[in-house]
HTML snippet that shows the backbone in 3Dmol.js (N, CA, C, O; Angstrom):
<script src="https://3Dmol.org/build/3Dmol-min.js"></script>
<div id="view" style="width:600px;height:400px;position:relative"></div>
<script>
const pdb = `
ATOM      1  N   MET A   1     158.857 193.482  65.632  1.00  0.00           N
ATOM      2  CA  MET A   1     158.800 193.337  67.068  1.00  0.00           C
ATOM      3  C   MET A   1     157.477 193.912  67.559  1.00  0.00           C
ATOM      4  O   MET A   1     157.053 194.984  67.126  1.00  0.00           O
ATOM      5  N   ASN A   2     156.842 193.200  68.452  1.00  0.00           N
ATOM      6  CA  ASN A   2     155.609 193.658  69.096  1.00  0.00           C
ATOM      7  C   ASN A   2     155.919 194.003  70.543  1.00  0.00           C
ATOM      8  O   ASN A   2     156.428 193.165  71.288  1.00  0.00           O
ATOM      9  N   LEU A   3     155.617 195.233  70.944  1.00  0.00           N
ATOM     10  CA  LEU A   3     155.874 195.676  72.309  1.00  0.00           C
ATOM     11  C   LEU A   3     154.599 196.177  72.957  1.00  0.00           C
ATOM     12  O   LEU A   3     153.806 196.884  72.334  1.00  0.00           O
ATOM     13  N   SER A   4     154.412 195.808  74.203  1.00  0.00           N
ATOM     14  CA  SER A   4     153.314 196.318  75.016  1.00  0.00           C
ATOM     15  C   SER A   4     153.942 197.192  76.098  1.00  0.00           C
ATOM     16  O   SER A   4     154.655 196.693  76.968  1.00  0.00           O
ATOM     17  N   LEU A   5     153.676 198.500  76.041  1.00  0.00           N
ATOM     18  CA  LEU A   5     154.313 199.463  76.924  1.00  0.00           C
ATOM     19  C   LEU A   5     153.302 200.124  77.848  1.00  0.00           C
ATOM     20  O   LEU A   5     152.111 200.197  77.545  1.00  0.00           O
ATOM     21  N   ILE A   6     153.800 200.602  78.977  1.00  0.00           N
ATOM     22  CA  ILE A   6     152.955 201.322  79.930  1.00  0.00           C
ATOM     23  C   ILE A   6     153.166 202.817  79.751  1.00  0.00           C
ATOM     24  O   ILE A   6     154.299 203.297  79.705  1.00  0.00           O
ATOM     25  N   PHE A   7     152.065 203.544  79.650  1.00  0.00           N
ATOM     26  CA  PHE A   7     152.095 204.999  79.603  1.00  0.00           C
ATOM     27  C   PHE A   7     151.615 205.483  80.966  1.00  0.00           C
ATOM     28  O   PHE A   7     150.427 205.411  81.278  1.00  0.00           O
ATOM     29  N   HIS A   8     152.558 205.980  81.782  1.00  0.00           N
ATOM     30  CA  HIS A   8     152.265 206.444  83.134  1.00  0.00           C
ATOM     31  C   HIS A   8     151.798 207.895  83.078  1.00  0.00           C
ATOM     32  O   HIS A   8     152.392 208.714  82.376  1.00  0.00           O
ATOM     33  N   THR A   9     150.744 208.213  83.812  1.00  0.00           N
ATOM     34  CA  THR A   9     150.270 209.601  83.874  1.00  0.00           C
ATOM     35  C   THR A   9     149.971 209.994  85.309  1.00  0.00           C
ATOM     36  O   THR A   9     149.599 209.168  86.141  1.00  0.00           O
ATOM     37  N   ASP A  10     150.147 211.286  85.572  1.00  0.00           N
ATOM     38  CA  ASP A  10     149.669 211.882  86.811  1.00  0.00           C
ATOM     39  C   ASP A  10     148.864 213.114  86.394  1.00  0.00           C
ATOM     40  O   ASP A  10     148.718 213.350  85.195  1.00  0.00           O
ATOM     41  N   PRO A  11     148.345 213.893  87.311  1.00  0.00           N
ATOM     42  CA  PRO A  11     147.498 215.020  86.900  1.00  0.00           C
ATOM     43  C   PRO A  11     148.177 216.048  85.992  1.00  0.00           C
ATOM     44  O   PRO A  11     147.488 216.824  85.329  1.00  0.00           O
ATOM     45  N   ALA A  12     149.506 216.071  85.949  1.00  0.00           N
ATOM     46  CA  ALA A  12     150.183 217.108  85.181  1.00  0.00           C
ATOM     47  C   ALA A  12     150.985 216.618  83.984  1.00  0.00           C
ATOM     48  O   ALA A  12     151.297 217.413  83.097  1.00  0.00           O
ATOM     49  N   HIS A  13     151.329 215.326  83.931  1.00  0.00           N
ATOM     50  CA  HIS A  13     152.238 214.903  82.862  1.00  0.00           C
ATOM     51  C   HIS A  13     152.138 213.402  82.624  1.00  0.00           C
ATOM     52  O   HIS A  13     151.427 212.684  83.327  1.00  0.00           O
ATOM     53  N   GLY A  14     152.883 212.946  81.595  1.00  0.00           N
ATOM     54  CA  GLY A  14     152.893 211.522  81.275  1.00  0.00           C
ATOM     55  C   GLY A  14     154.251 211.075  80.764  1.00  0.00           C
ATOM     56  O   GLY A  14     155.036 211.881  80.264  1.00  0.00           O
ATOM     57  N   TRP A  15     154.523 209.768  80.895  1.00  0.00           N
ATOM     58  CA  TRP A  15     155.795 209.185  80.493  1.00  0.00           C
ATOM     59  C   TRP A  15     155.554 207.800  79.917  1.00  0.00           C
ATOM     60  O   TRP A  15     154.753 207.030  80.447  1.00  0.00           O
ATOM     61  N   LEU A  16     156.235 207.491  78.853  1.00  0.00           N
ATOM     62  CA  LEU A  16     156.181 206.174  78.240  1.00  0.00           C
ATOM     63  C   LEU A  16     157.354 205.363  78.767  1.00  0.00           C
ATOM     64  O   LEU A  16     158.510 205.752  78.596  1.00  0.00           O
ATOM     65  N   GLU A  17     157.057 204.226  79.414  1.00  0.00           N
ATOM     66  CA  GLU A  17     158.099 203.377  79.986  1.00  0.00           C
ATOM     67  C   GLU A  17     158.639 202.431  78.923  1.00  0.00           C
ATOM     68  O   GLU A  17     157.885 201.666  78.322  1.00  0.00           O
ATOM     69  N   VAL A  18     159.954 202.487  78.692  1.00  0.00           N
ATOM     70  CA  VAL A  18     160.584 201.668  77.662  1.00  0.00           C
ATOM     71  C   VAL A  18     161.841 201.008  78.218  1.00  0.00           C
ATOM     72  O   VAL A  18     162.358 201.400  79.264  1.00  0.00           O
ATOM     73  N   ASN A  19     162.309 200.021  77.513  1.00  0.00           N
ATOM     74  CA  ASN A  19     163.551 199.352  77.851  1.00  0.00           C
ATOM     75  C   ASN A  19     164.714 200.152  77.267  1.00  0.00           C
ATOM     76  O   ASN A  19     164.685 200.538  76.098  1.00  0.00           O
ATOM     77  N   ARG A  20     165.737 200.399  78.087  1.00  0.00           N
ATOM     78  CA  ARG A  20     166.904 201.171  77.638  1.00  0.00           C
ATOM     79  C   ARG A  20     167.550 200.560  76.393  1.00  0.00           C
ATOM     80  O   ARG A  20     167.995 201.290  75.508  1.00  0.00           O
ATOM     81  N   ALA A  21     167.605 199.234  76.319  1.00  0.00           N
ATOM     82  CA  ALA A  21     168.229 198.572  75.173  1.00  0.00           C
ATOM     83  C   ALA A  21     167.524 198.934  73.871  1.00  0.00           C
ATOM     84  O   ALA A  21     168.159 198.984  72.818  1.00  0.00           O
ATOM     85  N   ASN A  22     166.234 199.183  73.933  1.00  0.00           N
ATOM     86  CA  ASN A  22     165.500 199.550  72.716  1.00  0.00           C
ATOM     87  C   ASN A  22     165.845 200.958  72.241  1.00  0.00           C
ATOM     88  O   ASN A  22     165.766 201.239  71.045  1.00  0.00           O
ATOM     89  N   LEU A  23     166.226 201.846  73.156  1.00  0.00           N
ATOM     90  CA  LEU A  23     166.700 203.171  72.726  1.00  0.00           C
ATOM     91  C   LEU A  23     167.958 203.023  71.890  1.00  0.00           C
ATOM     92  O   LEU A  23     168.135 203.706  70.882  1.00  0.00           O
ATOM     93  N   GLU A  24     168.831 202.118  72.323  1.00  0.00           N
ATOM     94  CA  GLU A  24     170.065 201.861  71.581  1.00  0.00           C
ATOM     95  C   GLU A  24     169.753 201.189  70.237  1.00  0.00           C
ATOM     96  O   GLU A  24     170.330 201.546  69.210  1.00  0.00           O
ATOM     97  N   ALA A  25     168.837 200.217  70.254  1.00  0.00           N
ATOM     98  CA  ALA A  25     168.471 199.518  69.017  1.00  0.00           C
ATOM     99  C   ALA A  25     167.876 200.478  67.993  1.00  0.00           C
ATOM    100  O   ALA A  25     168.066 200.300  66.790  1.00  0.00           O
ATOM    101  N   LEU A  26     167.161 201.488  68.464  1.00  0.00           N
ATOM    102  CA  LEU A  26     166.557 202.476  67.580  1.00  0.00           C
ATOM    103  C   LEU A  26     167.510 203.632  67.262  1.00  0.00           C
ATOM    104  O   LEU A  26     167.204 204.488  66.432  1.00  0.00           O
ATOM    105  N   ASN A  27     168.662 203.648  67.927  1.00  0.00           N
ATOM    106  CA  ASN A  27     169.676 204.679  67.733  1.00  0.00           C
ATOM    107  C   ASN A  27     169.125 206.081  68.012  1.00  0.00           C
ATOM    108  O   ASN A  27     169.348 207.010  67.236  1.00  0.00           O
ATOM    109  N   ILE A  28     168.400 206.223  69.135  1.00  0.00           N
ATOM    110  CA  ILE A  28     167.836 207.532  69.475  1.00  0.00           C
ATOM    111  C   ILE A  28     168.207 208.006  70.876  1.00  0.00           C
ATOM    112  O   ILE A  28     167.714 209.047  71.311  1.00  0.00           O
ATOM    113  N   ALA A  29     169.051 207.284  71.590  1.00  0.00           N
ATOM    114  CA  ALA A  29     169.399 207.682  72.961  1.00  0.00           C
ATOM    115  C   ALA A  29     169.919 209.124  73.001  1.00  0.00           C
ATOM    116  O   ALA A  29     169.654 209.857  73.954  1.00  0.00           O
ATOM    117  N   HIS A  30     170.646 209.519  71.981  1.00  0.00           N
ATOM    118  CA  HIS A  30     171.200 210.877  71.936  1.00  0.00           C
ATOM    119  C   HIS A  30     170.126 211.956  71.758  1.00  0.00           C
ATOM    120  O   HIS A  30     170.405 213.139  71.951  1.00  0.00           O
ATOM    121  N   LYS A  31     168.914 211.561  71.395  1.00  0.00           N
ATOM    122  CA  LYS A  31     167.829 212.526  71.206  1.00  0.00           C
ATOM    123  C   LYS A  31     166.979 212.721  72.459  1.00  0.00           C
ATOM    124  O   LYS A  31     166.121 213.604  72.496  1.00  0.00           O
ATOM    125  N   ILE A  32     167.212 211.904  73.481  1.00  0.00           N
ATOM    126  CA  ILE A  32     166.375 211.945  74.675  1.00  0.00           C
ATOM    127  C   ILE A  32     166.808 213.091  75.586  1.00  0.00           C
ATOM    128  O   ILE A  32     167.994 213.261  75.870  1.00  0.00           O
ATOM    129  N   SER A  33     165.836 213.869  76.036  1.00  0.00           N
ATOM    130  CA  SER A  33     166.105 215.078  76.820  1.00  0.00           C
ATOM    131  C   SER A  33     166.269 214.764  78.310  1.00  0.00           C
ATOM    132  O   SER A  33     166.049 213.639  78.757  1.00  0.00           O
ATOM    133  N   ARG A  34     166.654 215.776  79.048  1.00  0.00           N
ATOM    134  CA  ARG A  34     166.776 215.659  80.505  1.00  0.00           C
ATOM    135  C   ARG A  34     165.412 215.660  81.188  1.00  0.00           C
ATOM    136  O   ARG A  34     165.336 215.562  82.412  1.00  0.00           O
ATOM    137  N   TYR A  35     164.341 215.770  80.418  1.00  0.00           N
ATOM    138  CA  TYR A  35     163.000 215.742  80.995  1.00  0.00           C
ATOM    139  C   TYR A  35     162.455 214.318  81.103  1.00  0.00           C
ATOM    140  O   TYR A  35     161.336 214.106  81.569  1.00  0.00           O
ATOM    141  N   SER A  36     163.253 213.353  80.671  1.00  0.00           N
ATOM    142  CA  SER A  36     162.917 211.949  80.857  1.00  0.00           C
ATOM    143  C   SER A  36     163.711 211.426  82.048  1.00  0.00           C
ATOM    144  O   SER A  36     164.676 212.051  82.489  1.00  0.00           O
ATOM    145  N   TYR A  37     163.293 210.274  82.561  1.00  0.00           N
ATOM    146  CA  TYR A  37     163.875 209.717  83.777  1.00  0.00           C
ATOM    147  C   TYR A  37     164.322 208.278  83.531  1.00  0.00           C
ATOM    148  O   TYR A  37     163.993 207.672  82.511  1.00  0.00           O
ATOM    149  N   GLN A  38     165.086 207.744  84.499  1.00  0.00           N
ATOM    150  CA  GLN A  38     165.578 206.385  84.350  1.00  0.00           C
ATOM    151  C   GLN A  38     165.652 205.672  85.704  1.00  0.00           C
ATOM    152  O   GLN A  38     165.801 206.292  86.757  1.00  0.00           O
ATOM    153  N   LYS A  39     165.542 204.358  85.629  1.00  0.00           N
ATOM    154  CA  LYS A  39     165.742 203.482  86.782  1.00  0.00           C
ATOM    155  C   LYS A  39     166.204 202.137  86.239  1.00  0.00           C
ATOM    156  O   LYS A  39     165.461 201.466  85.523  1.00  0.00           O
ATOM    157  N   THR A  40     167.410 201.749  86.572  1.00  0.00           N
ATOM    158  CA  THR A  40     168.048 200.530  86.072  1.00  0.00           C
ATOM    159  C   THR A  40     167.930 200.463  84.551  1.00  0.00           C
ATOM    160  O   THR A  40     168.429 201.346  83.854  1.00  0.00           O
ATOM    161  N   ASP A  41     167.279 199.432  84.032  1.00  0.00           N
ATOM    162  CA  ASP A  41     167.184 199.278  82.571  1.00  0.00           C
ATOM    163  C   ASP A  41     165.915 199.894  81.987  1.00  0.00           C
ATOM    164  O   ASP A  41     165.623 199.701  80.807  1.00  0.00           O
ATOM    165  N   ARG A  42     165.164 200.626  82.792  1.00  0.00           N
ATOM    166  CA  ARG A  42     163.915 201.250  82.344  1.00  0.00           C
ATOM    167  C   ARG A  42     164.115 202.749  82.165  1.00  0.00           C
ATOM    168  O   ARG A  42     164.767 203.401  82.980  1.00  0.00           O
ATOM    169  N   VAL A  43     163.549 203.284  81.095  1.00  0.00           N
ATOM    170  CA  VAL A  43     163.579 204.722  80.836  1.00  0.00           C
ATOM    171  C   VAL A  43     162.135 205.183  80.688  1.00  0.00           C
ATOM    172  O   VAL A  43     161.325 204.526  80.036  1.00  0.00           O
ATOM    173  N   PHE A  44     161.826 206.311  81.297  1.00  0.00           N
ATOM    174  CA  PHE A  44     160.481 206.876  81.293  1.00  0.00           C
ATOM    175  C   PHE A  44     160.534 208.141  80.439  1.00  0.00           C
ATOM    176  O   PHE A  44     160.973 209.199  80.891  1.00  0.00           O
ATOM    177  N   LEU A  45     160.081 208.005  79.206  1.00  0.00           N
ATOM    178  CA  LEU A  45     160.187 209.073  78.217  1.00  0.00           C
ATOM    179  C   LEU A  45     159.057 210.075  78.386  1.00  0.00           C
ATOM    180  O   LEU A  45     157.882 209.710  78.368  1.00  0.00           O
ATOM    181  N   GLU A  46     159.422 211.339  78.548  1.00  0.00           N
ATOM    182  CA  GLU A  46     158.384 212.372  78.713  1.00  0.00           C
ATOM    183  C   GLU A  46     157.527 212.446  77.454  1.00  0.00           C
ATOM    184  O   GLU A  46     157.997 212.221  76.339  1.00  0.00           O
ATOM    185  N   GLU A  47     156.270 212.764  77.668  1.00  0.00           N
ATOM    186  CA  GLU A  47     155.274 212.649  76.605  1.00  0.00           C
ATOM    187  C   GLU A  47     155.382 213.693  75.499  1.00  0.00           C
ATOM    188  O   GLU A  47     154.957 213.428  74.375  1.00  0.00           O
ATOM    189  N   ASP A  48     155.932 214.863  75.777  1.00  0.00           N
ATOM    190  CA  ASP A  48     155.873 215.951  74.803  1.00  0.00           C
ATOM    191  C   ASP A  48     156.795 215.775  73.601  1.00  0.00           C
ATOM    192  O   ASP A  48     156.443 216.165  72.488  1.00  0.00           O
ATOM    193  N   SER A  49     157.956 215.198  73.815  1.00  0.00           N
ATOM    194  CA  SER A  49     158.908 215.082  72.721  1.00  0.00           C
ATOM    195  C   SER A  49     159.580 213.713  72.666  1.00  0.00           C
ATOM    196  O   SER A  49     159.614 213.073  71.615  1.00  0.00           O
ATOM    197  N   ASP A  50     160.106 213.274  73.789  1.00  0.00           N
ATOM    198  CA  ASP A  50     160.903 212.046  73.804  1.00  0.00           C
ATOM    199  C   ASP A  50     160.097 210.804  73.426  1.00  0.00           C
ATOM    200  O   ASP A  50     160.584 209.958  72.676  1.00  0.00           O
ATOM    201  N   ALA A  51     158.890 210.688  73.928  1.00  0.00           N
ATOM    202  CA  ALA A  51     158.049 209.533  73.569  1.00  0.00           C
ATOM    203  C   ALA A  51     157.746 209.548  72.072  1.00  0.00           C
ATOM    204  O   ALA A  51     157.687 208.493  71.441  1.00  0.00           O
ATOM    205  N   ALA A  52     157.555 210.731  71.504  1.00  0.00           N
ATOM    206  CA  ALA A  52     157.285 210.842  70.067  1.00  0.00           C
ATOM    207  C   ALA A  52     158.496 210.393  69.247  1.00  0.00           C
ATOM    208  O   ALA A  52     158.332 209.717  68.231  1.00  0.00           O
ATOM    209  N   HIS A  53     159.713 210.759  69.673  1.00  0.00           N
ATOM    210  CA  HIS A  53     160.937 210.274  68.994  1.00  0.00           C
ATOM    211  C   HIS A  53     160.940 208.749  68.967  1.00  0.00           C
ATOM    212  O   HIS A  53     161.201 208.130  67.935  1.00  0.00           O
ATOM    213  N   TYR A  54     160.649 208.164  70.111  1.00  0.00           N
ATOM    214  CA  TYR A  54     160.659 206.705  70.238  1.00  0.00           C
ATOM    215  C   TYR A  54     159.621 206.066  69.313  1.00  0.00           C
ATOM    216  O   TYR A  54     159.934 205.133  68.573  1.00  0.00           O
ATOM    217  N   LEU A  55     158.392 206.568  69.357  1.00  0.00           N
ATOM    218  CA  LEU A  55     157.308 205.972  68.565  1.00  0.00           C
ATOM    219  C   LEU A  55     157.570 206.119  67.064  1.00  0.00           C
ATOM    220  O   LEU A  55     157.285 205.201  66.295  1.00  0.00           O
ATOM    221  N   ARG A  56     158.105 207.258  66.646  1.00  0.00           N
ATOM    222  CA  ARG A  56     158.435 207.442  65.227  1.00  0.00           C
ATOM    223  C   ARG A  56     159.522 206.458  64.788  1.00  0.00           C
ATOM    224  O   ARG A  56     159.400 205.815  63.745  1.00  0.00           O
ATOM    225  N   ALA A  57     160.573 206.347  65.582  1.00  0.00           N
ATOM    226  CA  ALA A  57     161.680 205.456  65.236  1.00  0.00           C
ATOM    227  C   ALA A  57     161.219 203.997  65.234  1.00  0.00           C
ATOM    228  O   ALA A  57     161.616 203.224  64.362  1.00  0.00           O
ATOM    229  N   ALA A  58     160.394 203.622  66.194  1.00  0.00           N
ATOM    230  CA  ALA A  58     159.878 202.247  66.248  1.00  0.00           C
ATOM    231  C   ALA A  58     159.003 201.959  65.035  1.00  0.00           C
ATOM    232  O   ALA A  58     159.061 200.866  64.470  1.00  0.00           O
ATOM    233  N   GLY A  59     158.195 202.932  64.634  1.00  0.00           N
ATOM    234  CA  GLY A  59     157.356 202.773  63.446  1.00  0.00           C
ATOM    235  C   GLY A  59     158.170 202.578  62.189  1.00  0.00           C
ATOM    236  O   GLY A  59     157.823 201.761  61.337  1.00  0.00           O
ATOM    237  N   LYS A  60     159.267 203.336  62.070  1.00  0.00           N
ATOM    238  CA  LYS A  60     160.143 203.200  60.899  1.00  0.00           C
ATOM    239  C   LYS A  60     160.799 201.829  60.841  1.00  0.00           C
ATOM    240  O   LYS A  60     161.109 201.332  59.759  1.00  0.00           O
ATOM    241  N   LYS A  61     161.016 201.211  62.015  1.00  0.00           N
ATOM    242  CA  LYS A  61     161.601 199.863  62.077  1.00  0.00           C
ATOM    243  C   LYS A  61     160.541 198.775  61.889  1.00  0.00           C
ATOM    244  O   LYS A  61     160.871 197.594  61.790  1.00  0.00           O
ATOM    245  N   GLY A  62     159.265 199.177  61.840  1.00  0.00           N
ATOM    246  CA  GLY A  62     158.195 198.205  61.678  1.00  0.00           C
ATOM    247  C   GLY A  62     157.725 197.579  62.974  1.00  0.00           C
ATOM    248  O   GLY A  62     157.007 196.579  62.959  1.00  0.00           O
ATOM    249  N   TRP A  63     158.127 198.162  64.107  1.00  0.00           N
ATOM    250  CA  TRP A  63     157.692 197.645  65.401  1.00  0.00           C
ATOM    251  C   TRP A  63     156.232 198.011  65.632  1.00  0.00           C
ATOM    252  O   TRP A  63     155.787 199.092  65.248  1.00  0.00           O
ATOM    253  N   THR A  64     155.503 197.121  66.251  1.00  0.00           N
ATOM    254  CA  THR A  64     154.113 197.371  66.635  1.00  0.00           C
ATOM    255  C   THR A  64     154.087 197.672  68.131  1.00  0.00           C
ATOM    256  O   THR A  64     154.543 196.871  68.948  1.00  0.00           O
ATOM    257  N   ILE A  65     153.550 198.832  68.472  1.00  0.00           N
ATOM    258  CA  ILE A  65     153.507 199.272  69.868  1.00  0.00           C
ATOM    259  C   ILE A  65     152.057 199.362  70.323  1.00  0.00           C
ATOM    260  O   ILE A  65     151.225 199.980  69.659  1.00  0.00           O
ATOM    261  N   THR A  66     151.764 198.744  71.455  1.00  0.00           N
ATOM    262  CA  THR A  66     150.482 198.944  72.123  1.00  0.00           C
ATOM    263  C   THR A  66     150.788 199.518  73.502  1.00  0.00           C
ATOM    264  O   THR A  66     151.809 199.194  74.109  1.00  0.00           O
ATOM    265  N   THR A  67     149.895 200.373  73.985  1.00  0.00           N
ATOM    266  CA  THR A  67     150.118 200.985  75.289  1.00  0.00           C
ATOM    267  C   THR A  67     148.928 200.752  76.208  1.00  0.00           C
ATOM    268  O   THR A  67     147.782 200.619  75.779  1.00  0.00           O
ATOM    269  N   THR A  68     149.255 200.711  77.479  1.00  0.00           N
ATOM    270  CA  THR A  68     148.262 200.641  78.541  1.00  0.00           C
ATOM    271  C   THR A  68     148.537 201.815  79.464  1.00  0.00           C
ATOM    272  O   THR A  68     149.677 202.024  79.879  1.00  0.00           O
ATOM    273  N   GLU A  69     147.500 202.587  79.792  1.00  0.00           N
ATOM    274  CA  GLU A  69     147.705 203.739  80.669  1.00  0.00           C
ATOM    275  C   GLU A  69     147.610 203.310  82.126  1.00  0.00           C
ATOM    276  O   GLU A  69     146.739 202.533  82.518  1.00  0.00           O
ATOM    277  N   LYS A  70     148.541 203.848  82.913  1.00  0.00           N
ATOM    278  CA  LYS A  70     148.540 203.640  84.359  1.00  0.00           C
ATOM    279  C   LYS A  70     148.538 205.026  84.988  1.00  0.00           C
ATOM    280  O   LYS A  70     149.552 205.724  84.961  1.00  0.00           O
ATOM    281  N   HIS A  71     147.406 205.427  85.552  1.00  0.00           N
ATOM    282  CA  HIS A  71     147.224 206.782  86.071  1.00  0.00           C
ATOM    283  C   HIS A  71     147.234 206.805  87.596  1.00  0.00           C
ATOM    284  O   HIS A  71     146.733 205.893  88.253  1.00  0.00           O
ATOM    285  N   THR A  72     147.816 207.871  88.142  1.00  0.00           N
ATOM    286  CA  THR A  72     147.717 208.154  89.565  1.00  0.00           C
ATOM    287  C   THR A  72     147.174 209.564  89.733  1.00  0.00           C
ATOM    288  O   THR A  72     147.465 210.444  88.923  1.00  0.00           O
ATOM    289  N   ASN A  73     146.400 209.779  90.761  1.00  0.00           N
ATOM    290  CA  ASN A  73     145.858 211.113  91.036  1.00  0.00           C
ATOM    291  C   ASN A  73     146.822 211.968  91.849  1.00  0.00           C
ATOM    292  O   ASN A  73     146.511 213.110  92.189  1.00  0.00           O
ATOM    293  N   HIS A  74     147.982 211.418  92.157  1.00  0.00           N
ATOM    294  CA  HIS A  74     149.022 212.118  92.915  1.00  0.00           C
ATOM    295  C   HIS A  74     150.246 212.269  92.011  1.00  0.00           C
ATOM    296  O   HIS A  74     150.241 211.793  90.876  1.00  0.00           O
ATOM    297  N   ASP A  75     151.287 212.924  92.506  1.00  0.00           N
ATOM    298  CA  ASP A  75     152.527 212.989  91.735  1.00  0.00           C
ATOM    299  C   ASP A  75     153.040 211.580  91.504  1.00  0.00           C
ATOM    300  O   ASP A  75     153.061 210.764  92.426  1.00  0.00           O
ATOM    301  N   SER A  76     153.449 211.294  90.289  1.00  0.00           N
ATOM    302  CA  SER A  76     153.968 209.981  89.940  1.00  0.00           C
ATOM    303  C   SER A  76     155.320 209.735  90.607  1.00  0.00           C
ATOM    304  O   SER A  76     156.098 210.663  90.828  1.00  0.00           O
ATOM    305  N   PHE A  77     155.583 208.471  90.921  1.00  0.00           N
ATOM    306  CA  PHE A  77     156.884 208.070  91.460  1.00  0.00           C
ATOM    307  C   PHE A  77     158.013 208.434  90.495  1.00  0.00           C
ATOM    308  O   PHE A  77     159.162 208.588  90.908  1.00  0.00           O
ATOM    309  N   ILE A  78     157.688 208.566  89.237  1.00  0.00           N
ATOM    310  CA  ILE A  78     158.693 208.850  88.210  1.00  0.00           C
ATOM    311  C   ILE A  78     159.389 210.177  88.485  1.00  0.00           C
ATOM    312  O   ILE A  78     160.575 210.325  88.193  1.00  0.00           O
ATOM    313  N   ARG A  79     158.678 211.123  89.032  1.00  0.00           N
ATOM    314  CA  ARG A  79     159.258 212.442  89.317  1.00  0.00           C
ATOM    315  C   ARG A  79     160.428 212.383  90.302  1.00  0.00           C
ATOM    316  O   ARG A  79     161.228 213.315  90.372  1.00  0.00           O
ATOM    317  N   ASN A  80     160.529 211.294  91.060  1.00  0.00           N
ATOM    318  CA  ASN A  80     161.603 211.141  92.045  1.00  0.00           C
ATOM    319  C   ASN A  80     162.780 210.321  91.524  1.00  0.00           C
ATOM    320  O   ASN A  80     163.739 210.084  92.259  1.00  0.00           O
ATOM    321  N   LEU A  81     162.719 209.891  90.281  1.00  0.00           N
ATOM    322  CA  LEU A  81     163.799 209.089  89.711  1.00  0.00           C
ATOM    323  C   LEU A  81     164.917 209.986  89.184  1.00  0.00           C
ATOM    324  O   LEU A  81     164.767 211.205  89.097  1.00  0.00           O
ATOM    325  N   GLN A  82     166.030 209.363  88.837  1.00  0.00           N
ATOM    326  CA  GLN A  82     167.162 210.083  88.259  1.00  0.00           C
ATOM    327  C   GLN A  82     166.826 210.531  86.842  1.00  0.00           C
ATOM    328  O   GLN A  82     166.161 209.814  86.095  1.00  0.00           O
ATOM    329  N   ARG A  83     167.288 211.713  86.484  1.00  0.00           N
ATOM    330  CA  ARG A  83     167.114 212.207  85.116  1.00  0.00           C
ATOM    331  C   ARG A  83     167.866 211.308  84.152  1.00  0.00           C
ATOM    332  O   ARG A  83     168.872 210.699  84.516  1.00  0.00           O
ATOM    333  N   PHE A  84     167.376 211.225  82.919  1.00  0.00           N
ATOM    334  CA  PHE A  84     167.992 210.372  81.917  1.00  0.00           C
ATOM    335  C   PHE A  84     169.408 210.816  81.601  1.00  0.00           C
ATOM    336  O   PHE A  84     169.682 212.009  81.471  1.00  0.00           O
ATOM    337  N   GLU A  85     170.309 209.843  81.476  1.00  0.00           N
ATOM    338  CA  GLU A  85     171.680 210.069  81.038  1.00  0.00           C
ATOM    339  C   GLU A  85     172.057 208.953  80.088  1.00  0.00           C
ATOM    340  O   GLU A  85     171.718 207.793  80.320  1.00  0.00           O
ATOM    341  N   ILE A  86     172.750 209.292  79.028  1.00  0.00           N
ATOM    342  CA  ILE A  86     173.304 208.261  78.134  1.00  0.00           C
ATOM    343  C   ILE A  86     174.420 207.571  78.903  1.00  0.00           C
ATOM    344  O   ILE A  86     175.205 208.220  79.594  1.00  0.00           O
ATOM    345  N   GLY A  87     174.482 206.258  78.779  1.00  0.00           N
ATOM    346  CA  GLY A  87     175.554 205.500  79.408  1.00  0.00           C
ATOM    347  C   GLY A  87     175.353 205.229  80.875  1.00  0.00           C
ATOM    348  O   GLY A  87     176.308 204.879  81.569  1.00  0.00           O
ATOM    349  N   PHE A  88     174.147 205.379  81.369  1.00  0.00           N
ATOM    350  CA  PHE A  88     173.826 205.137  82.774  1.00  0.00           C
ATOM    351  C   PHE A  88     174.132 203.711  83.140  1.00  0.00           C
ATOM    352  O   PHE A  88     173.928 203.311  84.286  1.00  0.00           O
TER     353      PHE A  88
END
`;
const viewer = $3Dmol.createViewer("view");
viewer.addModel(pdb, "pdb");
viewer.setStyle({}, {cartoon: {color: "spectrum"}});
viewer.zoomTo();
viewer.render();
</script>
């Protein structure tokens, strides 16, 4: 699988935007911390740990990931989203 993902950043942090279904396909939803966020079928994985879990698992499955950075000089909209929950 080839995926093109957005890596959102603001002056203090970053998040990798992924599809919730892919967390299930990679069997890592249980590893995602409360420091990640969600909106409908999109999950914004915090850069320090959760995004690394995702990228490692995707690599083991043979998925090819490319990222595009989307930066804001203000607080990201992601900070106002709901915290990640399994079964949302």
